[in-house]
Every structure is written in structure tokens, then in C-alpha cells.
N, C-alpha and C positions, 0 to 999 in steps of 0.2 A: 227740674224739667228734663234734663238730659238723662238722669238716672231712670226716670219713669219711661222715657222713650227707649232706652237701652233694655229695660226689663220687658217692655212690650215686644221688641224685636226678638229677644231671646225666647219669649213665650211663643211667638209665632213660629220661629224656627223649630222649637221643640214639638209643636203640634204637627209641623210638616214632616218631621223625621220620625215621629212616633208611628208605629204600625197601627193601621186602622182597618177594621173589618166591618162590613155591613151584612145585613141578612141576605141581601140580594146577590152578594158576591161570594160565591163558593168556588173553591179550587176546581179546576177542570180535571176530569178523570185522566189518568196517564195515557190511556189508549187514544185519546183525542188530542193530545198535546201537539203531535206532529202530523197532522192530516196533510194530504197532498195539496189541497186547495190553500191551506195556510202557507205552505212552503212556496207555492206558485205566486201568491199575492206578494209576499215579501221579496221573492226573487225578482218579480216583475218591477217592483218599486226600486230595488237596487239597480237593476239593469237600466230602467228609465233614467234614474239619476246619473248613472255613469255615461249613458249616451248623451244626455243634455250637457254634462260637463265637457265631454269630448267635443261636442258641437261648439260650445262657447270658446274653448281653447283654440280650435281650428279657425273660428271666425276672428278671434283676436290676432292670430298669426297672419291670416289673410289681410287684415286691416294694416298690420305692420308692414307687410311686403308691398301693399298698394301705396302706402305713404312713402316708402322708399322709392317706388317707381315715380310717383309724383314729384318727389324731391329731385330725382335724376332729370326728369323732364324740365323742371324749372332751372336747374343748373346748366343743362346742355340741351336747349330747345331744338337745335338743328338735328341732333341725333334722334330726338324724340319725334320730330315731325315727318321723317322719312318713313313712309308706309308702303307696303306692297299692295297689289290689286285686291286682295281679300281683307285689307285693313290691318294686317299683321305688321309688326315693327320689322324693319329691315336690319336693324342692329341686333345681333344675336343675344347680347346681354339684356337688352330691354325686352325682347321676346321671351327669353327664358324666365325673367322675373314676372312678366305678365302671365305666362303659363303656370307658374307656381301659384300666383294669386288665384287663378281660376280653379286649379286643383284643390287648393285649401278651401275655397268657397264651396266647391262640390262636397268636400268632406264635412264641412260645417253644416251644410244643408241636410245631408244624410243623417248626421248625428242629431240635429235638432228635430228632424222629422221622426226618427226612431224614438227619441225622448218623448215626443207627444203621443206617439202610438203606445209607448210603454205606460204613460200615465193613464191613457184610456183603458188599457188592459188591467192596470192595477185597480182602477176604480171598479171595473167589472168584477174582478176577483174578490175585492173587498165586499161588494154587494152580494155575490154568490155565497160568500162565507158567512153571511149573517145567519145565525141559527135561530129559526123562527119556532122551533119545537121546544126549546128550553127557555122559555120566558119566565122570569120570576113572577110570583103572584102580585097583583096590584094591591097595594096597601093604601086604603083611602085615608086622606088627611082630613080629620074632622076636629078642628080646634073648637073649644067652647070658652065663652067668657062668662064670668060670674061677677055680679055687682052686689056687694055686701055692705051693710051699714055696721059701723063699729060702735062700741060703747061710748067713745069720746065724741060722737056725732059726725065723724068723717065717713067718707065712702071709700071702699077699696075695690078696685077693678082688678080681677085676676084672670089670667088666661091659662087654660089647662090644655096641654097637648098630649094626647094619649100616645104611648109608646107601642110599637108593633108587638104582637104576641109571638112567641117562639113556638 
């Protein structure tokens, strides 16, 4: 049983690694390999991913600083409760930490917003890059079934699938 399973897995891997070509897939001409729109769509995708990662990192840092501020407020409630008329902390250490949290939150917001805009631009570029003029011809799939009687009295059902012509 294990040998059969191992053979099946090796056969599957061999099929995945073996080069495959179909009639509908032809290599692109060299002059179209680096079109500006192709560069723009992949560049937009990379930029969107980078902006999203930046936003997530800044958000995580802001969360860490806010947790530090909450812990300080739990440890020293008197220093935390003294606020100015605008709601700012009177203690410079607390106010500095809170300012850092707000700054990191603004950066995270900007990064995540730019990531979303980049994803939208990437989708637009991918849609614009669809080449509608170079479609492969439709190859109709018309299977046929034959029912034959054999000499021994049994019936044979065969399916014939035509291969596309080159």
C-alpha cells in the first residue's frame, strides 16, 4: 500500500515538474515582454504590498506603545489621572508616549490606505493589460460515445475525445 502511494506521489511530482505546452499557449514575442503597462501593474502590486506591510508594522508598534501607556496608567494611576485643560497628560513621559502612539497610528493609517489604493490600481492595471486582440481560437469539445456489442455477448461503451488539429 505504501509503495503504491509513494509511486503515485512520485508520478504526480513528475507530471508537475515536466514541461507542458498547449496549443493555446505560445511564447510572447520579445517586443511585448516588457510593455509599460506590464511594468506598471507589477510595480503597483509590489508598492501596494510594501505599503500594506508598512501599515501593519506601524499599527503593531502603536499597539505596543499603547499597551505600555496602559500598563503605566495601571501601575501609577495618580500620574495618569492628572490631565490638562485640553485632555493632555501633565506628566511629560505619559504625554510623550501618547504622542508617539498617535504618530504611529497616523503612519499606520496612511500605509494601509496607500495599500488599498495600490490594490485598486493594480486591479485596474491588470484589467487594462488584458489583451483582447490575441485570443486563441475556440476549440469545441465534442466527445462522442459508442455502444458496441462484442462477440461474447457483452456490450462495450467507449468514449472518443477528438484531439485539436494543428
